[in-house]
C-alpha atoms as one frame of an Amber mdcrd trajectory, in Angstrom:
protein
  -8.182  15.953  14.710  -4.652  16.050  15.565  -1.660  17.759  13.599   1.323
  18.686  13.470   3.966  21.351  11.113   6.131  19.553   8.293   9.359  20.710
   8.225   7.952  23.429   5.567   5.212  24.420   8.004   2.369  22.747   5.940
  -0.184  21.654   8.252  -0.928  18.307   8.336  -3.409  15.954   9.652  -4.370
  12.424  10.275  -6.692  10.097  12.180  -6.239   7.983  15.260  -8.715   4.422
  14.707  -8.389   2.906  17.985 -10.848   0.785  19.298  -9.297   0.215  23.069
  -5.471  -1.478  20.948  -2.671  -1.263  23.305  -0.122  -2.098  21.673   1.625
   0.580  20.207   0.172   2.733  16.491   0.366   1.585  12.882   0.808   4.862
  11.384  -0.664   3.543   7.710   0.347   5.603   4.473  -2.488   5.534   1.903
  -1.867   4.765  -2.471  -3.401   7.050  -5.198  -1.634   8.347  -5.561  -2.028
  11.603  -3.479  -5.423  10.214  -2.148  -7.050  11.277   1.543  -6.617   7.923
   3.941 -10.525   7.285   4.234 -11.040   4.325   1.750  -8.770   2.640   3.880
 -11.461   2.527   6.485 -10.215   0.682   9.544  -8.043  -1.483   7.462 -10.810
  -4.599   8.098 -10.691  -4.239  11.069  -7.183  -4.697  12.087  -7.236  -1.753
  14.934  -9.212  -4.153  16.783  -5.554  -5.051  17.364  -2.624  -2.177  16.800
  -3.951   1.399  16.806  -4.247   2.990  13.551  -2.786   6.689  12.153  -3.765
   7.397   9.408  -2.622   9.953   7.859  -3.563  12.038   5.421  -0.877  13.601
   2.605  -0.589  17.184   2.157  -3.442  19.027  -0.212  -5.331  15.722   0.637
  -8.015  15.380   3.587  -7.436  17.612   6.151  -4.180  18.107   5.213  -3.340
  22.271   4.265  -2.115  22.569   0.831   1.395  23.900   0.768   3.026  27.203
  -1.027   5.316  25.379  -3.183   3.180  22.929  -5.530   6.692  20.598  -6.188
   7.053  19.913  -2.522   4.057  16.826  -3.774   6.265  14.942  -5.498   7.597
  11.835  -3.047  10.767  12.034  -2.496  10.454  15.877  -0.528   7.300  14.190
   0.954   9.035  12.270   2.174  10.644  14.155   5.030   6.162  14.842   6.619
   6.187  11.121   7.402   9.670  11.648   9.963   8.010  15.289  10.718   5.020
  12.766  12.045   7.341  10.247  13.826   8.534  13.041  15.681   5.354  14.788
  16.585   4.068  11.255  17.950   6.943  11.315  19.980   8.616   7.913  18.700
  11.547   6.559  18.698  10.700   4.805  15.539   7.509   3.932  13.574   5.736
   0.360  12.763   4.658   1.103   8.738   2.051  -0.194   6.821   1.620   1.414
   3.026  -1.212   0.651   0.526  -0.119   0.600  -3.622   1.250   3.917  -5.049
   2.001   5.030  -0.675   4.294   2.353  -0.296   7.002   4.182  -3.171   6.657
   6.992  -0.045   7.297   4.518   2.732  10.204   2.819   0.989  12.344   5.838
   0.534  11.764   6.245   3.917  13.327   3.137   4.943  16.062   4.603   2.867
  16.524   7.560   3.689  15.982   6.867   7.443  16.120   3.147   8.142  17.222
   3.342  12.505  13.266   4.768  11.977  11.139   1.625  10.932  10.440  -1.282
  13.572   8.352  -2.978  10.879   7.061  -2.335   7.788   3.743  -3.333   5.954
   3.666  -2.947   1.859   0.045  -3.606   1.179  -0.176  -4.345  -2.775   3.177
  -2.087  -3.521   3.965  -0.136  -6.813   6.804  -0.707  -8.664   7.981   2.596
  -9.205  10.545   2.970  -6.368  12.087   0.415  -7.136  12.633   1.086 -10.545
  10.980  -2.489 -11.371   8.756  -3.171 -14.194   5.136  -4.636 -14.863   4.496
  -5.810 -17.675   1.305  -6.227 -20.091   2.348 -10.162 -19.972   1.547  -9.762
 -15.826  -1.835  -8.301 -16.464  -2.626 -10.338 -19.216  -2.229 -13.127 -16.622
  -3.726 -12.835 -12.997  -6.600 -10.960 -14.969  -7.468 -14.083 -16.874  -8.460
 -15.973 -13.511 -11.266 -13.788 -13.896 -12.779 -15.501 -16.896 -15.460 -17.216
 -15.299 -16.933 -13.587 -14.266 -20.109 -12.567 -15.428 -18.530  -9.391 -16.277
 -15.254 -10.410 -17.659 -15.535 -10.521 -21.547 -16.123  -6.845 -22.034 -13.522
  -5.652 -19.325 -11.146  -8.233 -20.029 -11.363  -6.459 -24.104 -11.012  -3.233
 -22.712  -7.462  -4.218 -20.354  -6.268  -5.806 -24.256  -6.895  -2.224 -25.762
  -4.478  -0.255 -22.169  -2.020  -2.661 -22.175  -1.769  -1.936 -25.582  -1.564
   1.707 -25.876  -4.792   1.364 -27.671  -7.370   2.289 -25.228  -8.164   4.049
 -21.892 -11.382   2.626 -20.706 -10.361   2.699 -17.121 -14.097   2.519 -15.503
 -14.536  -0.750 -17.954 -11.413  -2.015 -16.145 -12.796  -1.622 -12.494 -14.597
  -4.879 -11.452 -10.420  -5.973 -11.535 -10.058  -4.483  -8.595 -11.150  -6.194
  -6.115 -11.786 -10.286  -5.127 -15.586  -9.671  -5.883 -17.441  -6.977  -7.949
 -20.602  -6.663  -5.081 -22.134  -3.452  -4.153 -19.339  -3.039  -1.555 -16.952
  -3.090  -3.869 -18.725  -0.618  -6.735 -19.509   2.191  -3.446 -16.023   2.042
  -2.344 -14.742   2.595  -6.277 -17.312   5.468  -7.197 -15.957   6.835  -3.399
 -12.104   6.957  -5.056 -12.752  10.405  -7.415 -13.221  12.388  -4.458 -10.770
  11.755  -2.190  -7.795  12.435  -4.660  -5.966  15.081  -5.113  -5.416  14.994
  -8.757  -3.380  18.394  -9.374  -0.972  16.559  -6.543  -1.321  13.163  -8.412
   0.553  14.584 -11.851   3.647  16.108  -9.566   4.460  12.582  -7.572   5.883
  10.436  -9.949   7.535  13.742 -11.833  10.944  13.951 -13.038  13.963  13.524
 -10.312  10.773  12.241  -7.769  12.505   8.067  -7.573  16.627   7.114  -7.526
  15.428   3.463  -7.961  19.621   2.154  -8.570  20.026   4.752  -5.236  17.127
   3.070  -2.748  17.513   0.097  -4.882  21.034  -0.069  -2.451  19.900   1.693
   0.984  16.855  -0.626   1.660  20.274  -3.469   0.485  21.420  -2.788   4.729
  17.636  -2.458   6.086  17.429  -3.945   9.671  13.677  -3.657  10.003  11.382
  -6.765   8.978   9.233  -6.583   6.241   6.415  -8.054   5.101   4.961  -7.566
   1.047   1.336  -9.338   1.020   0.395  -9.359  -2.682  -2.957  -9.924  -4.476
  -4.009 -13.156  -6.070  -6.163 -11.155  -9.304  -4.212  -8.543  -8.629  -3.639
  -6.810 -12.036  -1.746  -3.450 -10.748   0.461  -5.395  -8.786   1.071  -8.859
  -9.374   1.831 -11.287  -7.086   4.828 -11.668  -9.958   6.477  -8.015  -9.354
   5.733  -8.596  -5.858   7.629 -10.763  -5.031  10.736  -9.542  -7.207  10.525
  -6.582  -4.541  10.342  -8.404  -2.523  13.812 -10.971  -2.867  15.265  -7.045
  -3.092  14.889  -6.869   0.704  16.550  -8.684   3.102  15.050 -11.167   5.183
  11.225 -10.029   3.997   8.846 -12.210   4.135   5.475 -12.258   0.876   2.556
 -13.150   1.053  -0.683 -13.529  -1.010  -3.705 -13.337  -0.467  -6.060 -16.376
  -1.854  -8.736 -14.221  -3.892  -8.076 -10.798  -2.921  -7.295  -8.298  -5.212
  -6.310  -4.743  -5.053  -7.591  -4.335  -1.699  -7.245  -7.041  -0.088  -8.951
  -5.830   3.754 -12.132  -5.858   1.788 -11.978  -9.206  -0.008 -11.531 -11.483
   3.294 -10.944  -9.296   6.208 -10.183 -12.173   8.634  -7.339 -13.277   6.281
  -5.919  -9.815   6.178  -5.525  -8.750   9.642  -4.727 -11.996  10.853  -1.271
 -12.355   7.996  -0.636  -8.157   9.233  -0.641  -8.268  13.331   0.728 -11.266
  13.343   3.645 -10.347  11.808   3.598  -7.109  14.256   3.564  -8.928  17.259
   5.166 -11.633  15.863   9.144 -11.999  17.348  10.904 -13.870  13.555   8.070
 -12.926  10.332   8.449 -15.779   8.776   7.028 -17.689  10.971   3.514 -15.024
  12.114   3.179 -14.578   8.869   2.729 -17.979   8.138   0.602 -18.861  11.680
  -2.250 -15.869  10.551  -2.550 -17.005   7.195  -3.543 -20.616   8.037  -5.545
 -18.733  10.597  -7.112 -16.295   8.807  -8.657 -17.633   5.929 -10.010 -21.908
   4.890  -8.507 -20.356   2.048  -4.729 -20.224   2.798  -2.524 -18.329   1.238
   1.087 -18.801  -0.032   3.871 -17.287   2.565   7.189 -17.307   0.898  10.159
 -15.891   3.468  12.431 -14.421   0.932  16.569 -14.188   1.543
């Protein structure tokens, strides 16, 4: 398993999924926060089109535990990505990040804009840019699942959570997947085994995020950005993801029909077509639109954000 040294000497690891793909590799940053990369799998078969470098953040998976636990803070993790770029000996990175990991990717793009070639943000977190996901957003998206047999108790639990009156997070697990089937349940059951809770508690500690400074830096970003939202994702509602896209010059937003927080599991063909098309394209807007129409019978909504 390949490893490299972070700037503080911590040994970090990554896993390679290539499947014979000749294109430049895509560095993949997991969410959690502070989850190892295993839950990403091969991103719905994306490895058939693009070599994937699946990064295990410090303290997770095969990566070492740092001597300074405060280095789990998101802003301090940014230089781990830069150390990975140096280790790979490339001038620029294509980066895909999921959920909480998008905070790290966005802050990397703000600090090292010249090192980003293309950036893909999948069901992104609002924290690094200071956006707000309101209870109303979450409840409206949840209502889209009202025909599901599990809906009534899950929605009641969600109402209590957003009102600050409950914490039955397990009850709302079905909302995280486009289909609450055996595969989704197995994926969720494996989740807790691969997250470093001690690191997660530090990830968003005081000082981790400076939304005003990050927004200002990203206003000058020239790299194309694709944001992938799940139509029914109450963790990263499409309304919030659209607000994020509006902060990134020339960004493209695709809303994957019928998908929730893990769109590569909900419709692998639509997800891989949109992401691979974006990475291959000269113009990300045209590519994402074409990929969405080819990837699934249920067309995604694709919006170029200026």
